[in-house]
C-alpha positions in Angstrom: -47.9 -58.6 -5.0 -46.4 -56.0 -7.3 -43.4 -53.9 -6.4 -44.0 -50.2 -7.4 -41.3 -48.1 -8.9 -39.0 -47.0 -6.1 -35.7 -47.2 -4.3 -35.1 -50.2 -2.1 -32.7 -52.2 0.0 -32.4 -55.9 -0.9 -31.6 -58.2 2.1 -31.0 -62.0 2.1 -33.5 -63.8 4.3 -31.1 -66.5 5.4 -28.1 -64.3 6.3 -29.7 -60.8 6.7 -26.8 -59.4 4.5 -27.6 -56.5 2.2 -27.0 -56.5 -1.6 -24.5 -53.9 -2.8 -22.4 -52.9 -5.8 -18.9 -51.7 -4.9 -17.7 -50.3 -8.2 -18.8 -49.1 -11.7 -16.5 -51.6 -13.4 -18.3 -53.5 -16.1 -19.5 -56.9 -14.8 -18.4 -56.2 -11.3 -20.2 -58.8 -9.2 -23.0 -57.9 -6.8 -22.0 -58.8 -3.2 -23.7 -59.0 0.1 -22.2 -57.1 3.0 -22.8 -57.4 6.7 -25.4 -55.0 8.0 -23.9 -51.7 9.2 -23.5 -48.2 8.1 -25.2 -47.4 4.8 -22.7 -46.2 2.2 -25.0 -45.6 -0.8 -23.9 -48.6 -2.8 -26.8 -50.6 -1.3 -29.6 -48.5 -2.8 -31.5 -50.2 -5.7 -34.0 -48.7 -8.1 -36.5 -51.3 -9.0 -38.6 -50.5 -12.1 -41.5 -52.7 -13.4 -42.0 -53.4 -17.1 -45.0 -51.4 -18.3 -46.7 -54.4 -19.8 -46.3 -57.1 -17.2 -48.2 -60.4 -17.1 -50.2 -60.9 -13.9 -48.2 -63.9 -12.7 -44.9 -63.2 -14.3 -43.8 -59.6 -13.4 -40.5 -58.4 -14.8 -38.3 -55.6 -13.4 -35.0 -53.9 -13.9 -32.8 -53.6 -10.8 -30.4 -50.6 -11.0 -27.8 -49.5 -8.5 -28.5 -45.9 -7.6 -24.9 -45.0 -6.7 -23.2 -46.3 -9.9 -26.1 -46.4 -12.3 -25.4 -50.0 -13.4 -28.1 -52.7 -13.8 -28.0 -56.0 -12.1 -27.6 -58.6 -15.0 -26.4 -62.1 -16.0 -24.7 -63.8 -18.8 -26.6 -65.0 -21.9 -27.3 -68.6 -21.3 -26.6 -68.5 -17.6 -25.0 -71.5 -15.9 -25.0 -72.8 -12.3 -23.0 -70.7 -10.0 -22.7 -67.7 -12.3 -22.3 -64.3 -10.6 -24.9 -61.6 -10.8 -23.1 -58.5 -11.9 -23.5 -54.8 -12.7 -23.4 -53.4 -16.2 -24.7 -50.4 -18.2 -27.1 -52.6 -20.3 -30.4 -53.3 -18.6 -31.7 -56.9 -18.1 -34.9 -58.2 -16.7 -35.7 -60.2 -13.6 -38.9 -61.9 -12.5 -39.6 -60.9 -8.9 -42.3 -63.0 -7.2 -43.8 -62.7 -3.8 -43.3 -65.9 -1.7 -45.8 -66.8 1.0 -43.8 -67.4 4.2 -46.5 -69.4 6.0 -45.7 -70.0 9.6 -42.7 -67.5 9.5 -43.4 -64.8 12.1 -40.0 -63.1 11.6 -40.4 -62.6 7.8 -43.7 -61.3 6.6 -42.7 -60.7 3.0 -40.1 -62.5 0.9 -39.4 -62.6 -2.8 -37.6 -64.7 -5.3 -35.5 -62.9 -8.0 -35.2 -65.1 -11.1 -33.6 -64.7 -14.5 -36.4 -63.8 -17.0 -35.2 -66.7 -19.1 -37.8 -69.4 -18.3 -35.4 -72.2 -19.3 -32.8 -71.4 -16.7 -34.9 -71.5 -13.5 -32.0 -69.7 -11.8 -32.5 -67.2 -9.0 -30.4 -64.9 -6.8 -28.8 -67.0 -4.1 -26.4 -66.1 -1.3 -24.5 -69.3 -0.6 -22.4 -68.0 2.4 -22.8 -65.7 5.3 -19.3 -64.1 5.1 -19.0 -60.4 4.3 -18.7 -59.6 0.6 -20.0 -62.9 -0.6 -21.0 -62.7 -4.3 -24.7 -63.3 -5.2 -24.8 -66.3 -7.5 -27.4 -68.0 -9.7 -28.8 -71.3 -8.5 -32.0 -73.3 -9.1 -34.8 -71.7 -7.0 -36.0 -73.6 -3.9 -38.7 -71.9 -1.9 -37.6 -73.9 1.2 -34.0 -72.6 0.9 -33.9 -69.2 2.6 -30.6 -68.4 0.8 -32.7 -68.0 -2.3 -35.2 -65.7 -0.6 -34.9 -61.9 -0.4 -36.6 -59.1 1.5 -37.2 -55.9 -0.5 -37.4 -53.0 1.8 -38.4 -49.4 0.7 -35.7 -46.8 1.3 -37.1 -44.7 4.2 -36.4 -41.4 2.4 -36.6 -42.2 -1.3 -40.0 -43.6 -2.2 -39.7 -43.3 -6.0 -37.1 -42.3 -8.5 -39.4 -39.8 -10.0 -39.6 -38.1 -6.6 -35.8 -38.1 -6.0 -34.2 -34.6 -5.8 -32.5 -33.8 -9.1 -31.3 -30.3 -8.1 -29.7 -28.8 -5.0 -32.2 -28.5 -2.2 -32.3 -24.7 -2.1 -32.4 -21.7 -4.5 -28.7 -21.0 -4.8 -27.9 -17.3 -5.3 -24.6 -17.5 -3.4 -21.2 -16.2 -4.5 -18.0 -18.2 -4.0 -15.1 -15.8 -3.8 -11.5 -16.8 -3.4 -10.1 -14.3 -0.9 -6.6 -15.7 -0.1 -4.1 -18.5 -0.6 -1.2 -19.5 1.6 1.5 -22.1 2.0 0.5 -25.0 4.2 4.0 -26.4 4.1 5.1 -23.6 6.4 2.6 -24.7 9.0 2.5 -28.5 8.6 5.5 -29.5 6.4 3.0 -30.8 3.8 3.7 -29.6 0.2 0.3 -28.2 -0.6 -1.5 -24.9 -0.8 -4.4 -23.7 1.3 -7.2 -21.5 0.2 -9.8 -19.4 1.9 -13.2 -18.8 0.3 -15.9 -16.4 1.2 -19.2 -18.2 0.3 -22.4 -16.4 1.0 -25.3 -15.9 1.4 -26.4 -19.5 2.3 -29.4 -20.8 4.2 -29.2 -20.4 8.0 -29.3 -23.3 10.5 -28.3 -25.8 7.8 -25.3 -28.1 7.6 -23.8 -29.1 4.2 -21.6 -32.1 4.6 -19.4 -33.0 1.6 -19.1 -36.8 1.4 -17.4 -37.2 -2.0 -14.3 -35.5 -3.4 -14.6 -31.9 -4.4 -12.7 -30.9 -7.6 -11.0 -27.6 -8.5 -11.5 -27.1 -12.2 -10.1 -24.7 -14.9 -12.7 -24.7 -17.6 -13.4 -28.5 -18.1 -10.0 -29.5 -16.9 -9.6 -31.0 -13.3 -6.7 -29.3 -11.6 -6.7 -30.8 -8.0 -8.8 -32.4 -5.3 -10.0 -30.3 -2.4 -10.0 -31.6 1.1 -12.7 -30.4 3.4 -14.5 -31.5 6.5 -18.0 -30.6 7.9 -19.0 -27.1 6.8 -21.8 -25.5 8.7 -23.5 -22.8 6.7 -24.8 -21.0 9.8 -21.2 -20.2 10.6 -20.6 -19.1 7.0 -23.5 -16.7 7.2 -21.8 -15.1 10.2 -18.1 -15.1 9.1 -18.4 -16.0 5.4 -15.1 -17.9 5.6 -14.3 -21.5 4.5 -10.8 -22.8 4.8 -9.7 -25.7 2.5 -6.6 -27.6 1.5 -5.7 -28.1 -2.2 -4.3 -31.6 -2.7 -0.9 -32.1 -4.6 -0.6 -28.4 -5.6 2.0 -26.2 -4.0 1.5 -22.5 -3.4 3.8 -21.3 -6.3 2.0 -23.8 -8.7 -1.3 -22.4 -7.7 -0.2 -18.8 -8.0 1.2 -19.4 -11.5 -1.9 -21.2 -12.5 -4.2 -18.3 -11.5 -1.9 -15.6 -13.0 -1.3 -17.4 -16.3 -5.0 -18.2 -17.0 -6.7 -14.8 -16.8 -9.2 -15.8 -19.4 -10.2 -19.1 -17.9 -13.1 -19.8 -15.6 -12.3 -21.6 -12.3 -14.9 -23.5 -10.4 -15.5 -26.0 -7.6 -17.3 -29.2 -8.7 -19.3 -31.0 -6.0 -20.9 -34.4 -6.7 -22.0 -35.8 -3.4 -23.2 -33.9 -0.3 -25.7 -34.1 2.6 -28.0 -31.2 3.5 -29.9 -31.1 6.8 -31.1 -28.8 9.5 -28.9 -28.4 12.6 -31.8 -29.6 14.8 -32.3 -32.9 13.0 -31.5 -36.1 14.9 -28.2 -37.8 14.2 -30.0 -41.0 13.0 -32.7 -39.2 11.0 -33.3 -40.0 7.3 -32.6 -36.4 6.6 -29.0 -36.8 7.8 -28.5 -40.1 6.1 -29.6 -39.0 2.6 -26.8 -38.1 0.1 -27.5 -35.9 -2.9 -25.7 -37.4 -5.9 -25.7 -34.7 -8.5 -23.4 -32.1 -10.2 -23.2 -28.8 -8.3 -20.7 -26.5 -9.9 -19.8 -23.1 -8.3 -17.8 -20.6 -10.3 -15.0 -18.9 -8.4 -14.9 -15.2 -8.2 -11.4 -13.7 -7.4 -11.0 -10.8 -5.0 -9.3 -7.7 -6.4 -6.0 -8.5 -4.5 -5.6 -11.9 -6.1 -6.7 -10.7 -9.5 -4.1 -8.0 -9.6 -1.2 -9.9 -8.0 
């Protein structure tokens, strides 16, 4: 049974924990976390080799969130960790007949492509964040068996959105700035943007940090919560907090950089209709791409 190009969750049969990659550090180990809320680190792009043998099908396994491939050391040894790295490596994924198992219809082994090793992905313990290790494959040991489940929303990488999900002709205008410290005692500046027009009856939820940039230089992080575009279409106002930058610093930055382009850089967001169900795939999907909005200054801020 071949696995088509696509995005999948990988679950251990014995413990029902899900494979994840927590960071993009080189050789950070793959770990299995307890089932729960999906964070994005559990999505895996499985891609078959174009010229596969019928009974020895090789694949790459790449973490969608970090872009690192699941890999192993050259000359793997018993108990070695499976880790993430930028260099691709190949795995032999084989369907295992679970005869007599009514609870698991399809299971797979995930072995090093190196025939001599005989090692496969194995989850030795049930505890949260247990690393995936390499051990000799045993089809009777459920710790060495894995379920490979298609992502409900992302059927194939080639079909994944690679641009924002609407034709963006909106204008992001900075209309005012103020001193948050006067209101909260926190040493930071607040900003108000007018951002319109945007699609109606749509919610955009920012799930990753948004960055204020001057040219290519990152100036500060922006803190924001849920931002409903149907409200923006009515009022056009979005109120934000600029992290670690005081009002005088922000004023001096804008005044002293008249020739520079300022922008907001967005790298992770959700986009869904207001009527969609809370547990719908539409609300769970996160767009991981670069969305940069140049900032237009209102006349008052430009001249003061």
